[in-house]
C-alpha positions in Angstrom: 4.7 38.7 152.6 2.9 41.7 154.0 2.5 44.8 151.7 4.9 47.6 152.4 3.7 50.2 149.9 0.2 51.6 149.0 -0.6 52.6 145.5 -3.8 54.2 144.1 -5.4 52.8 140.9 -8.6 54.2 139.4 -10.8 51.5 137.8 -14.3 51.2 136.4 -15.2 47.5 136.7 -14.0 44.0 137.0 -13.7 41.4 134.2 -16.3 38.7 134.1 -15.3 35.3 135.5 -13.4 34.1 138.5 -10.2 36.0 137.9 -12.0 39.4 138.5 -9.3 41.5 136.9 -9.7 45.3 137.0 -10.8 47.1 133.8 -10.3 50.7 132.7 -7.4 51.1 135.0 -5.2 54.2 135.5 -2.3 54.3 137.9 -2.4 57.4 140.1 0.8 56.9 142.0 2.1 55.8 145.4 0.2 57.0 148.5 2.8 57.9 151.1 -0.1 59.3 153.3 -1.7 55.8 153.8 -0.5 52.8 155.8 -0.8 49.4 154.2 -2.8 48.2 157.3 -5.5 50.7 156.4 -6.1 49.4 152.9 -8.2 46.4 151.7 -7.8 45.3 148.2 -11.0 45.6 146.1 -12.7 42.5 144.9 -15.5 41.8 142.5 -18.9 42.1 144.2 -17.4 44.2 147.1 -17.4 47.9 146.6 -14.1 49.7 147.4 -14.4 52.8 149.5 -12.9 55.9 148.0 -9.5 56.9 149.4 -9.6 59.5 152.1 -8.3 62.9 151.1 -7.1 61.9 147.6 -4.2 63.9 146.3 -4.8 66.7 143.9 -3.6 65.6 140.5 -5.1 68.2 138.1 -1.8 70.0 137.9 1.5 68.5 136.9 3.0 65.2 138.2 6.4 63.7 137.5 6.7 60.1 136.4 9.3 57.7 135.2 8.8 56.0 131.8 11.4 53.6 130.7 14.2 55.4 132.5 13.0 58.9 131.3 11.5 61.5 133.6 8.4 63.1 132.3 6.1 65.8 133.6 2.4 65.0 132.9 -0.5 67.4 133.3 -4.3 67.4 133.6 -4.5 63.7 134.1 -8.1 63.9 135.2 -9.3 65.7 132.1 -11.9 63.6 130.3 -11.0 63.1 126.6 -14.0 60.9 125.6 -17.7 61.3 126.4 -17.7 58.1 128.4 -15.4 59.8 130.9 -12.1 58.2 129.7 -9.5 60.5 131.1 -6.1 61.5 129.8 -4.6 59.2 132.5 -6.4 56.2 131.0 -5.1 57.1 127.5 -1.6 57.3 128.9 -2.2 53.9 130.7 -3.3 52.3 127.4 -0.4 53.5 125.4 2.0 52.5 128.2 0.6 49.0 128.3 0.4 48.5 124.5 3.9 49.9 123.9 5.7 46.6 123.6 3.4 45.6 120.7 2.9 49.0 119.1 6.5 50.3 119.1 7.9 47.9 116.5 5.2 49.0 114.1 6.1 52.7 114.7 9.9 52.3 114.6 11.5 54.4 111.8 8.1 55.8 110.7 7.6 59.6 110.9 4.5 60.1 113.0 1.7 62.6 112.4 -0.4 63.3 115.5 -4.1 64.1 115.6 -4.5 66.0 118.8 -7.7 66.5 120.8 -6.6 68.9 123.7 -10.2 69.4 124.8 -11.5 65.9 124.1 -12.9 64.2 121.0 -15.9 66.6 120.9 -13.7 69.6 120.9 -11.5 71.0 118.1 -8.8 68.7 116.8 -5.7 69.5 114.8 -2.9 67.6 113.0 0.7 68.1 114.1 3.6 66.9 112.1 6.4 69.2 113.4 8.1 68.3 116.7 8.3 71.9 117.9 10.5 73.4 120.6 8.4 71.9 123.4 9.5 68.3 122.4 12.0 66.7 124.8 15.6 66.9 123.7 16.0 63.1 123.8 13.2 62.6 121.2 14.6 61.5 117.8 13.2 63.4 114.9 13.7 63.3 111.1 13.7 66.4 108.9 11.7 65.9 105.7 11.5 68.5 102.9 8.0 69.4 102.0 6.8 67.8 105.1 7.2 64.5 103.4 4.0 65.1 101.5 3.2 68.6 100.6 3.9 70.1 97.2 3.8 73.4 95.5 4.5 76.5 97.6 5.5 74.3 100.6 7.8 72.0 98.7 11.0 73.5 100.2 9.7 73.6 103.8 11.4 71.3 106.2 9.3 69.6 108.7 10.9 67.8 111.7 8.8 64.7 112.3 8.8 62.9 115.7 9.9 59.2 115.8 8.4 57.2 118.5 10.9 54.5 119.4 10.4 54.1 123.2 7.9 54.0 126.0 8.6 57.6 127.1 7.9 58.9 123.6 4.5 57.3 123.6 3.7 58.7 127.1 4.9 62.1 125.9 2.6 62.0 122.9 -0.3 60.8 125.0 0.2 63.6 127.4 -0.3 66.0 124.4 -3.7 64.3 123.9 -2.3 63.0 120.6 -4.9 60.2 120.5 -4.3 59.2 116.9 -1.0 58.2 115.4 -0.7 58.2 111.6 2.3 56.8 109.7 3.4 56.2 106.1 4.1 52.8 104.6 7.8 53.5 104.6 10.6 54.0 107.2 13.6 56.3 107.4 17.2 55.0 107.7 19.4 55.9 110.5 20.9 58.7 108.4 17.4 60.2 107.8 17.0 59.0 104.2 13.7 57.5 103.2 13.6 53.8 102.6 11.3 52.2 99.9 7.8 51.3 100.9 7.7 48.1 102.9 4.0 47.8 103.5 1.1 47.6 101.0 -2.3 48.8 102.3 -5.9 48.8 101.0 -8.1 51.1 103.0 -11.7 49.9 102.7 -14.1 52.7 103.5 -17.9 51.9 103.6 -20.0 54.3 101.7 -23.6 55.4 102.7 -25.7 52.3 103.2 -22.8 50.0 103.9 -20.8 49.0 107.0 -17.6 47.3 108.0 -19.4 44.0 107.4 -19.5 44.9 103.7 -15.9 45.8 103.9 -15.2 42.3 105.2 -16.7 40.7 102.1 -14.3 42.8 100.0 -11.4 42.0 102.3 -12.1 38.2 101.8 -11.6 38.7 98.0 -8.5 40.8 98.6 -7.1 38.0 100.8 -7.4 35.5 98.1 -5.9 37.7 95.4 -2.9 38.7 97.6 -2.2 35.1 98.7 -2.3 34.0 95.0 0.3 36.7 94.3 2.6 35.4 97.1 1.8 38.0 99.7 0.7 37.5 103.3 -2.3 39.7 104.0 -3.2 41.0 107.5 -6.5 42.7 108.3 -7.1 45.4 110.9 -10.1 47.6 111.7 -9.6 51.3 111.2 -11.0 51.9 114.7 -13.7 53.9 113.0 -16.1 52.6 110.3 -13.8 50.7 107.9 -11.2 48.0 107.5 -7.7 47.9 106.2 -5.8 45.0 104.6 -2.0 45.2 104.7 0.9 43.0 103.4 4.6 43.3 104.0 6.4 43.9 100.7 9.9 44.2 99.2 10.2 46.7 96.4 12.7 49.4 95.2 10.1 51.1 93.1 8.2 53.8 95.0 5.3 53.8 92.5 4.9 50.1 92.2 2.7 49.5 95.3 0.2 52.2 94.1 0.1 50.8 90.6 -0.4 47.3 91.9 -3.1 48.3 94.4 -5.0 50.4 91.9 -5.0 47.6 89.3 -6.7 45.3 91.9 -9.1 47.9 93.0 -10.2 48.7 89.4 -10.6 45.0 88.6 -12.8 44.6 91.7 -14.9 47.6 90.6 -15.3 46.2 87.1 -16.3 42.7 88.4 -18.8 44.0 91.0 -19.7 47.7 90.3 -22.7 47.3 92.6 -20.5 46.5 95.6 -17.1 48.2 95.0 -15.8 51.5 93.8 -12.1 52.4 93.1 -12.9 56.1 92.8 -13.7 58.7 95.5 -16.5 60.3 93.4 -19.4 61.0 95.7 -21.9 59.6 93.2 -20.1 56.2 93.3 -19.9 55.9 97.0 -23.6 55.3 97.8 -24.1 51.6 98.6 -20.5 50.7 97.7 -17.2 50.0 99.5 -14.4 52.3 98.4 -11.1 50.5 97.9 -8.7 53.4 98.6 -5.6 52.3 96.9 -4.0 55.8 97.0 -2.8 55.2 100.6 0.2 53.6 99.0 1.3 56.9 97.7 4.6 57.8 99.6 3.0 61.1 100.5 0.0 59.5 102.3 -0.3 58.3 105.9 -2.7 55.8 107.5 -3.8 55.2 111.1 -1.3 53.0 112.8 -2.4 49.6 114.1 -3.1 49.8 117.8 -3.7 53.5 117.7 -6.7 55.1 119.5 -9.2 56.9 117.4 -10.9 60.2 118.2 -14.5 58.8 118.3 -17.3 58.8 120.9 -15.7 55.7 122.5 -12.0 55.0 123.0 -11.9 52.6 120.0 -8.7 51.3 118.6 -7.4 50.3 115.1 -7.3 46.6 115.9 -5.7 43.7 114.0 -8.2 40.9 113.5 -8.0 37.3 112.4 -9.3 36.2 109.0 -11.8 34.0 110.8 -13.2 37.2 112.4 -13.3 38.9 109.0 -15.2 35.9 107.4 -17.6 35.7 110.4 -18.5 39.4 110.6 -22.1 40.1 109.8 -22.7 43.1 112.2 -20.5 46.1 112.7 -20.5 45.6 116.5 -18.6 42.4 116.0 -15.5 44.4 115.0 -15.6 47.2 117.5 -12.7 47.1 120.0 -11.9 49.5 122.9 -8.6 49.8 124.7 -9.4 47.1 127.3 -10.6 44.8 124.6 -7.3 45.2 122.7 -5.1 44.7 125.8 -7.0 41.5 126.6 -6.7 40.3 123.0 -3.0 40.9 122.9 -2.6 39.0 126.1 -4.6 36.1 124.7 -3.5 35.9 121.1 -0.5 38.1 120.7 0.3 40.6 117.9 -1.8 39.7 114.9 -0.2 42.5 112.9 3.3 41.0 113.2 3.3 39.2 109.8 3.1 42.6 108.0 6.2 43.7 109.9 8.2 40.5 109.9 7.3 38.7 106.6 7.8 40.6 103.4 7.4 39.3 99.9 8.0 40.9 96.4 5.2 42.2 94.4 4.3 40.2 91.3 7.0 40.4 88.6 5.5 43.0 86.3 5.0 45.4 89.3 8.6 45.3 90.6 
């Protein structure tokens, strides 16, 4: 069949091997100004000439996303030092949506926005303000779901990202990072008990993610012995996180359980692990941040981008990868890496979502 439409796709390189797939792609839209007979498909080893008279896209464009119509702006704006543009961020979130959305469903999202790129000012946004589309579900939480004291009575309207269009909308805001709590909200807006346990492993000065992996191996064995199913994911930055799906009705039990394990690790190997954030204890140690299980806290979502020098992603990894890690570079994954991994091995984070187990009896 002869082609009948012409579309423009920006890309940076081809994958290695015979398949020669495009990498760092960003869809730029249909080209009604070009005839299919004028266009030759690019191939590895053969440069593709730039399109003649490319359309201006620095203003607003209208796109369809899962049946919704959205207006996107400044698609060419670089958000990362390597030149990764907003259009590529939108493309990543669009392609990872089928994997990411189940892990966001029902979880109030806090954005970290980088409107002028990762080297510009950033800010946290919890409230879905008046500019949010009217179809976007939100949940009002008193005290912002986390804050205390003078703000305890303030109601914050958190966005809920349940569909492709919501992810595209957020990416268009340059909301590179998506942070979520370990609990969900019910359809009526009430907060459910925590259903995920998390240990946030943060390498102190003189340590790396490889040292976090040694701690994660120990956590794996303890959690398995307690009947849980641990899942590891990079933070997309320097550290590593270990999750497990849990069933509990006690909002404080996950923190109590996680703290007990962290303190035990510190007592067993004080030269490798600390359970406290005291600066003096961080040097040469991995911090086991058990406090992320506090219902008021949020953690970077798996498959979320990070606002670092490269478009790195919080990436679920296998336990073989954890055990085999000796250099930090082994567990650095960018958007294209993650999309290829998901295509090859599926959603490694699924057990934390699908397989939940009770905490040990004295922590229920």
